[in-house]
Residue, then its C-alpha position, 0 to 999 in steps of 0.5 A: m497144717t503144722r506139727y502142733g495141729d496134727s498132734m491136736y487132731v490125733a489127741k482129739e481122734l483118740l479121745k473121740q474113739l476112747l469114749s464112743k460105743k464099741f461096735t465089736n464083741l470082745f474075743p472070746s466073747r462072753h455072751l453070744p449074740s442072739s443070732v448065734t444062740r437062736f441058731i444053736n437052738d434051731v439046730k438042737s430042735g431040728k429046724a436048722k442043720i449044720n453043713p458037713v465038713v468039706k472033705v479034703p481032696d487027695n494030694f492036698r498040700g496042708k500043713i507040713e508034718y515032721d518026723k524027727n525020728k526018720c530025719i538023718g539031718c542031711r539038710l537037703c530040705i533046707k537047701v531046696c526051700p524057696s521061702f526059707a521056711l525050714e531051719f536046722k536047730e543044731k542043739e536039738r538035731k531037728i528041723k524047725y518049720w515056720v509055717t508062716r513062711c511056707t508056700f506049700c510048694g512040696q520041694c522039701i518033701d520031694v527031696c527028703p531021702r527018709n520021708a521025714l516030712r509029709f503034707t497033712d490035711k490040715f488047712l486051719l493053721a491059726t492057733d493059740e499055741a506058741e509052738d505051733 
């Protein structure tokens, strides 16, 4: 097929998708689907039950928490991090933690002489906060 034919195909497909009915709800949804509202009403009336939150096991390797007040700026954590998830901010004299790069190996926590880094029980890492 020629380049002209490819672009015509793409344009045709684009128009088809723009004019077709959407199959997903916009997020966040303005209106909950009837199955969800029915479930919520069943929970309120006692017909259905929500499963309890699963307890996080001891020694769970969740999101790492950094305590700036304990940090002495030795940068040992940065040296041992295999995924380059830690960065030293010279201006603020603190560690920047990139959770998306972290492999949760715990080497930074083990090497920190002041225990400025620790694992938390947080495992739901998605957020709408830019700083997180």
